[in-house]
MIKOL-882408 format. One line per 4 residues: number of its first residue (from 0); their letters; for each residue x, y, z of C-alpha. Coordinates in steps of 0.1 Angstrom, whole numbers, plus 5000, padded with zeros to 4 digits. Layout:
N
NUM) A) X/Y/Z  ...;
***
This chain:
205
0) MKDE) 5077/5109/5040  5079/5131/5068  5062/5161/5050  5029/5136/5045;
4) VENL) 5028/5125/5081  5028/5161/5089  4999/5165/5069  4981/5140/5082;
8) ELLR) 4990/5153/5118  4976/5191/5107  4944/5175/5094  4940/5158/5128;
12) QKLG) 4946/5190/5147  4920/5210/5123  4891/5186/5126  4898/5186/5163;
16) LNKI) 4903/5150/5168  4920/5135/5198  4924/5103/5183  4920/5090/5149;
20) NLFG) 4918/5058/5128  4938/5052/5100  4931/5031/5068  4961/5028/5044;
24) ESWG) 4963/5011/5011  4997/5002/4994  5021/5033/4998  4996/5042/5023;
28) SMLA) 5000/5018/5046  5032/5025/5047  5019/5061/5058  4996/5049/5080;
32) LLYA) 5024/5030/5100  5047/5061/5098  5021/5081/5113  5013/5059/5141;
36) TTYP) 5048/5058/5152  5051/5095/5150  5022/5104/5166  5006/5071/5187;
40) DHVH) 4990/5086/5213  4966/5099/5182  4958/5066/5167  4931/5046/5177;
44) KIVL) 4930/5018/5156  4947/5013/5120  4930/4993/5088  4961/4984/5063;
48) TAAI) 4954/4969/5030  4973/4959/5000  5001/4962/5025  5038/4966/5018;
52) GVTA) 5056/4958/5051  5076/4977/5079  5107/4981/5059  5123/4995/5024;
56) EGME) 5126/4955/5016  5089/4954/5008  5090/4978/4977  5122/4961/4967;
60) RFRK) 5103/4927/4974  5071/4938/4955  5092/4953/4922  5108/4914/4918;
64) ELEN) 5076/4896/4924  5060/4920/4900  5088/4915/4874  5087/4880/4877;
68) RLTD) 5051/4880/4867  5058/4895/4836  5057/4879/4801  5083/4886/4779;
72) EDKD) 5061/4905/4756  5052/4929/4784  5090/4933/4795  5094/4943/4761;
76) RLSL) 5067/4970/4758  5076/4985/4794  5112/4988/4781  5100/5007/4747;
80) IKEG) 5076/5027/4767  5104/5038/4793  5125/5050/4761  5094/5068/4750;
84) LEKG) 5090/5088/4785  5126/5099/4784  5121/5113/4753  5084/5126/4757;
88) ESTI) 5069/5099/4729  5053/5081/4755  5030/5086/4787  5025/5072/4820;
92) DDLL) 4986/5060/4811  5007/5036/4784  5027/5026/4811  4995/5016/4833;
96) KVLD) 4980/5002/4802  5008/4975/4806  5009/4969/4844  4974/4976/4858;
100) PYYV) 4961/4938/4848  4992/4922/4872  4975/4943/4901  4941/4925/4897;
104) YAKG) 4930/4886/4900  4900/4895/4874  4912/4921/4846  4874/4923/4837;
108) TLQR) 4876/4946/4875  4900/4971/4860  4865/4986/4843  4859/4997/4880;
112) KEKT) 4889/5014/4881  4891/5051/4883  4920/5067/4861  4950/5072/4879;
116) SIQH) 4965/5105/4883  5007/5105/4889  5025/5130/4899  5061/5121/4885;
120) QVNQ) 5083/5142/4907  5066/5133/4940  5062/5099/4932  5099/5095/4924;
124) AIGT) 5110/5119/4956  5088/5099/4977  5103/5064/4962  5141/5076/4970;
128) DIAN) 5129/5088/5005  5114/5048/5011  5144/5033/4999  5169/5056/5020;
132) NYDL) 5148/5057/5052  5117/5038/5056  5124/5014/5083  5102/5010/5112;
136) REEL) 5114/4981/5130  5135/5003/5161  5099/5022/5162  5072/4992/5163;
140) LKLS) 5068/4992/5199  5052/5023/5199  5023/5003/5181  5017/4977/5207;
144) NIPI) 4986/4994/5221  4973/5002/5186  4947/4972/5172  4958/4967/5139;
148) VVIQ) 4941/4943/5111  4960/4935/5077  4936/4928/5047  4953/4915/5018;
152) GSHD) 4946/4898/4987  4952/4862/4981  4968/4868/4947  4984/4903/4958;
156) ILTP) 5021/4910/4941  5031/4906/4978  5012/4876/4989  4993/4868/5023;
160) SIIQ) 5026/4846/5031  5052/4872/5022  5031/4899/5041  5032/4876/5073;
164) ELLI) 5070/4876/5071  5073/4916/5059  5047/4926/5084  5030/4904/5108;
168) DHIP) 5059/4886/5122  5073/4923/5131  5041/4933/5148  5026/4899/5163;
172) HSEL) 4993/4913/5174  4983/4926/5144  4954/4905/5125  4960/4891/5089;
176) VTID) 4927/4885/5067  4928/4873/5034  4904/4881/5008  4899/4851/4982;
180) QCGH) 4901/4855/4946  4919/4891/4950  4948/4908/4938  4969/4941/4951;
184) WTVV) 4936/4962/4940  4913/4950/4973  4895/4982/4972  4889/4981/4937;
188) EKPT) 4882/4943/4931  4868/4933/4967  4852/4966/4978  4825/4949/5000;
192) EVNN) 4845/4923/5017  4870/4956/5025  4846/4979/5036  4826/4945/5059;
196) ITKE) 4861/4934/5075  4869/4974/5080  4837/4985/5096  4835/4953/5118;
200) FLRG) 4868/4960/5129  4866/4996/5135  4831/4986/5156  4849/4967/5180;
204) T) 4864/4978/5216;
***
């Protein structure tokens, strides 16, 4: 996670920007908060969507909520696919075909989703780092002067009421905006709404 934060900082320096706006989706919402608590003086505003939370509890809660939504049939399919991955007989694509429909409100919107590229070793390393080290509660005062909006789908795996508990309650000055009939992938399902909310937020003083 620290490497990813430093990559963002190097990018800011390379672009010659004093302050930047951050837009973070899903894991990116955690990265945005990590960067902002590390370099608060270089952040103007933060937009989070499909947010996870301010501690590793968010990832664990996400996993449990997703598991609760899975049908028994899909649980069996996932089990077989995971076994196949270990033997080299299955692919990440096989896994995503089962999981992707749970990330959206309307399955038809998956037609707009571009193929996901996953680097397994990087994904695993960041996942382990999150589980062991992601806890921003002691750092959140650094965000007190940074405007933050959280755009969450009404049917996200972490629903607005859950993200209220996992994030908003910890950052009281942040604003929660709910997009109706939308799942976790807000940028896939409701891109116009996300863009409009983001533009309006960044346009304000």
